[in-house]
C-alpha positions as CSV (number, residue, x, y, z in Angstrom):
1,M,0.0,-0.1,0.0
2,S,1.3,3.5,-0.8
3,K,1.6,5.8,2.0
4,L,-0.9,8.5,2.3
5,K,0.4,11.9,1.5
6,K,-0.3,14.4,4.3
7,P,-1.8,17.6,3.1
8,Q,0.7,20.6,3.1
9,K,-0.3,23.4,4.8
10,K,-0.4,26.7,2.9
11,E,1.9,29.4,4.1
12,H,0.0,32.6,4.8
13,Y,1.4,35.8,4.4
14,N,0.4,39.2,5.7
15,W,0.9,41.1,2.4
16,P,-0.2,44.5,3.4
17,I,2.2,44.5,6.6
18,T,4.9,42.9,4.3
19,I,4.4,45.5,1.5
20,L,4.5,48.5,4.1
21,L,7.9,47.1,5.8
22,I,9.5,46.8,2.1
23,I,8.5,50.5,1.4
24,G,9.8,51.6,4.7
25,I,12.9,49.7,4.3
26,V,13.4,51.3,0.8
27,L,12.6,54.8,1.9
28,V,15.1,54.5,4.7
29,I,17.9,53.3,2.4
30,L,17.0,55.1,-0.8
31,L,15.7,58.3,0.5
32,P,18.9,59.8,1.9
33,L,20.8,58.7,-1.2
34,Y,18.5,60.3,-3.6
35,M,18.6,63.6,-1.5
36,A,22.3,63.5,-1.6
37,L,22.4,63.0,-5.3
38,M,20.0,65.8,-5.9
39,I,21.9,68.4,-3.8
40,A,25.1,67.3,-5.3
41,I,23.9,68.1,-9.1
42,K,22.0,71.4,-8.2
43,D,23.1,74.9,-8.4
44,P,23.1,76.8,-5.1
45,T,20.3,78.8,-6.1
46,D,18.0,75.8,-6.7
47,M,17.8,74.5,-3.1
48,N,14.4,75.7,-2.2
49,N,13.1,71.8,-2.5
50,V,15.8,69.4,-2.2
51,L,13.6,66.7,-3.2
52,A,12.6,68.3,-6.7
53,L,14.8,67.6,-9.8
54,P,17.4,70.1,-10.6
55,K,16.3,72.8,-12.9
56,L,19.8,72.9,-14.3
57,L,22.1,70.0,-14.0
58,R,25.4,71.1,-12.5
59,L,28.1,68.5,-12.8
60,Q,30.7,71.0,-12.0
61,N,30.0,70.4,-8.5
62,I,31.7,66.9,-8.6
63,V,34.8,68.6,-10.4
64,D,35.0,71.1,-8.0
65,A,34.8,68.7,-4.9
66,W,37.3,66.6,-6.8
67,Y,39.9,69.4,-6.8
68,M,39.0,71.1,-3.4
69,T,39.6,67.7,-1.4
70,D,42.7,66.7,-3.6
71,F,40.7,63.4,-4.1
72,P,43.4,61.3,-5.8
73,R,45.9,61.6,-2.9
74,K,43.2,61.4,-0.1
75,F,41.9,58.5,-2.0
76,L,45.2,56.6,-2.0
77,N,45.8,57.4,1.6
78,T,42.6,56.0,2.6
79,T,42.9,52.8,0.4
80,F,46.4,52.4,1.8
81,I,45.2,52.2,5.3
82,T,42.2,50.1,4.6
83,V,43.8,47.3,2.5
84,V,47.1,47.2,4.7
85,N,45.1,47.0,7.9
86,L,42.7,44.4,6.4
87,F,45.5,42.3,5.4
88,I,47.3,42.5,8.6
89,T,44.1,42.0,10.5
90,L,43.1,38.8,8.8
91,I,46.3,37.2,9.3
92,T,47.4,38.0,12.8
93,N,44.1,38.3,14.5
94,S,43.0,34.9,13.2
95,F,46.4,33.2,14.2
96,V,46.3,34.9,17.5
97,A,42.6,33.5,18.1
98,Y,43.6,30.2,17.4
99,A,46.5,30.3,19.7
100,I,44.4,31.7,22.6
101,T,41.6,29.1,21.9
102,R,43.7,26.2,21.6
103,N,45.7,26.9,24.7
104,R,43.3,28.6,26.8
105,K,42.4,25.7,29.2
106,K,46.0,24.5,29.4
107,S,47.6,27.7,30.0
108,K,47.0,30.3,32.5
109,F,49.0,32.8,30.2
110,F,46.5,32.4,27.5
111,R,43.4,32.7,29.5
112,I,44.6,35.9,31.0
113,M,45.3,37.0,27.3
114,Y,41.7,36.1,26.1
115,Y,40.1,38.1,29.1
116,Y,42.8,41.1,28.5
117,F,41.5,41.2,24.7
118,I,37.5,40.8,25.6
119,S,37.9,43.6,28.3
120,A,39.6,46.1,25.8
121,M,36.2,45.9,24.1
122,F,34.4,47.8,26.8
123,I,37.0,50.7,26.8
124,P,35.6,53.8,24.8
125,F,37.8,55.5,22.6
126,S,37.2,58.8,23.9
127,V,38.8,57.6,27.3
128,I,42.2,56.7,25.7
129,M,42.0,59.5,22.7
130,L,44.3,62.0,24.5
131,P,47.0,59.4,25.9
132,L,46.7,57.9,22.4
133,V,47.6,61.2,20.8
134,V,50.6,62.0,23.2
135,Q,52.1,58.4,22.7
136,A,51.6,58.4,19.0
137,N,53.6,61.7,18.6
138,A,56.4,60.4,20.9
139,F,56.5,57.3,18.9
140,H,56.3,59.1,15.5
141,L,53.0,57.2,14.6
142,D,51.0,60.4,13.7
143,N,51.2,59.5,9.9
144,V,49.6,56.9,7.4
145,I,51.8,54.0,8.3
146,G,51.4,54.5,12.0
147,I,47.6,54.7,12.1
148,T,47.4,51.7,10.0
149,F,49.4,50.0,12.6
150,L,47.0,51.5,15.3
151,Y,43.8,50.3,13.5
152,S,45.2,46.7,13.5
153,I,45.9,47.1,17.3
154,F,42.3,48.5,18.1
155,G,40.5,46.2,15.8
156,M,42.2,43.0,17.6
157,P,39.7,42.7,20.6
158,M,36.5,42.4,18.6
159,N,38.1,40.3,15.9
160,T,39.7,38.1,18.4
161,F,36.3,37.6,20.0
162,L,34.7,36.4,16.8
163,Y,37.5,34.3,15.6
164,C,37.7,32.6,19.2
165,G,33.9,31.7,19.2
166,A,34.4,30.0,15.5
167,I,37.4,28.2,16.4
168,K,35.6,26.7,19.4
169,T,33.3,24.8,17.1
170,I,36.1,23.2,15.1
171,P,37.0,19.8,16.9
172,E,40.4,19.6,18.1
173,A,40.6,16.2,16.5
174,L,41.4,17.8,13.3
175,D,44.5,19.4,15.0
176,E,45.5,16.0,16.3
177,A,45.1,14.2,13.0
178,A,47.3,16.9,11.4
179,K,50.0,16.6,14.1
180,I,50.1,12.6,13.4
181,D,50.8,13.6,9.8
182,G,53.7,15.6,10.9
183,A,52.2,19.1,10.3
184,R,53.6,21.8,12.6
185,P,51.2,24.3,14.4
186,L,51.5,26.9,11.9
187,Q,50.7,24.4,9.0
188,I,47.9,23.0,11.0
189,F,46.6,26.8,11.0
190,R,47.4,27.5,7.4
191,Y,46.1,24.4,5.8
192,V,43.3,22.9,8.3
193,I,41.8,25.7,10.5
194,F,42.0,28.7,8.3
195,P,40.1,27.5,5.4
196,I,37.3,26.5,7.6
197,L,37.3,30.0,9.0
198,K,36.2,31.5,5.8
199,P,32.5,32.7,7.1
200,T,34.2,34.4,10.1
201,T,36.9,35.7,7.8
202,A,34.4,37.3,5.7
203,T,32.7,38.8,8.5
204,V,35.7,40.3,10.1
205,A,36.9,41.6,6.6
206,I,33.6,43.5,6.1
207,L,33.7,45.1,9.6
208,S,37.2,46.0,9.3
209,F,36.8,47.4,5.9
210,M,33.9,49.6,6.8
211,W,35.1,50.8,10.1
212,T,38.5,51.7,8.7
213,W,37.3,53.3,5.5
214,N,34.5,55.4,7.2
215,D,36.3,56.2,10.5
216,F,36.8,60.0,11.3
217,T,37.9,60.5,15.0
218,M,41.0,58.5,14.8
219,P,42.5,60.3,11.7
220,L,41.3,63.5,13.1
221,V,43.4,63.6,16.2
222,L,46.2,61.9,14.7
223,L,46.9,63.0,11.1
224,S,47.7,66.8,11.2
225,D,49.7,66.6,7.8
226,P,47.0,67.6,4.9
227,E,49.0,65.4,2.5
228,Q,48.3,62.3,4.8
229,Q,44.7,62.8,5.5
230,T,41.9,60.7,4.5
231,L,38.8,61.3,2.4
232,Q,36.8,61.7,5.7
233,L,39.0,64.5,7.0
234,A,38.7,66.2,3.4
235,Q,35.1,66.9,4.2
236,Y,36.1,69.6,6.6
237,V,37.2,71.8,3.7
238,F,33.4,72.8,2.6
239,K,32.9,74.0,6.1
240,S,33.6,77.7,6.7
241,Q,33.3,79.7,10.0
242,F,29.7,80.9,9.2
243,S,28.3,78.6,6.4
244,V,28.5,75.3,4.7
245,N,28.5,74.7,1.0
246,Y,26.2,71.9,0.7
247,N,26.4,71.3,-3.0
248,L,29.9,70.7,-3.0
249,A,29.9,68.9,0.2
250,F,27.5,66.3,-0.9
251,A,29.2,66.1,-4.3
252,S,32.2,64.9,-2.1
253,Y,30.2,62.6,-0.1
254,L,29.2,60.8,-3.3
255,L,32.8,60.5,-4.4
256,V,33.5,58.9,-1.1
257,L,30.5,56.6,-1.4
258,I,31.3,55.4,-5.0
259,P,34.4,53.0,-3.9
260,V,32.5,51.5,-1.2
261,L,29.6,50.7,-3.5
262,V,32.1,49.4,-6.2
263,V,33.7,47.0,-3.6
264,Y,30.2,45.9,-2.6
265,I,29.0,45.2,-6.2
266,I,32.0,43.2,-7.0
267,C,32.3,41.2,-3.8
268,Q,28.7,40.8,-2.8
269,K,28.6,37.1,-3.6
270,W,31.5,36.7,-1.1
271,I,30.0,39.0,1.6
272,M,26.4,37.4,1.4
273,N,27.8,33.8,1.5
274,G,30.1,34.9,4.5
275,V,27.4,36.5,6.5
276,V,24.8,33.9,5.8
277,A,27.2,31.1,6.7
278,G,28.5,32.8,9.7
279,A,25.0,33.3,10.9
280,V,24.0,29.5,10.2
281,K,27.1,28.3,11.8
């Protein structure tokens, strides 16, 4: 006798609420972008209604913002800081987390180091900002290379916490099997552990990239040389004592936003797979 098939329950959706939520999300995301675009391509005399289309398209705002911010130089500075910090972060932080996780139960030193890193997550940057400026000046870290090094250090507590949580889920039997085959600790991490950490690595890469690229506070207090400033600091050029040139400012904001959008469009496959896999894991 053939088994009777159970009738499948139809899924019911509350379409009015779903549509309202979608509209709300679209407005929250796209409306600010639309406003920024409209202000960036308008003439200063055409600012009565920022949501209206421009009466006269003024692309000269983008050209002026390009030159006023010295965009190529500031873009290279920001890209160097972000890319180098990302490279250092993914390599060092993952290995540190692996060493701490595998030896935390065996060694008091690694246990103390774990809690040391975790405790650093709860210290606001404003508390250590002034001592950091003094020490950075003393050790000549108030430049592009120095701030890249500092970004790698300040991101270590959160990244170590994320990596430790992921490494805990990897059975130690894999390490023991690799040891039997003659692999050294560095080889075990490189060929066995690190490939399994791809979802967490994608998450850490996204967080590190967005934080470093968009950060304003640390470059503000450390980078005094105009030639070494980042794109975020360059936005100050549009603010005078009594007014702000909003058209040029928003044109510059779009120039800063475009590289992030390009990176997301190119890497969205790896970003989405990493976040989803990390969430499921």
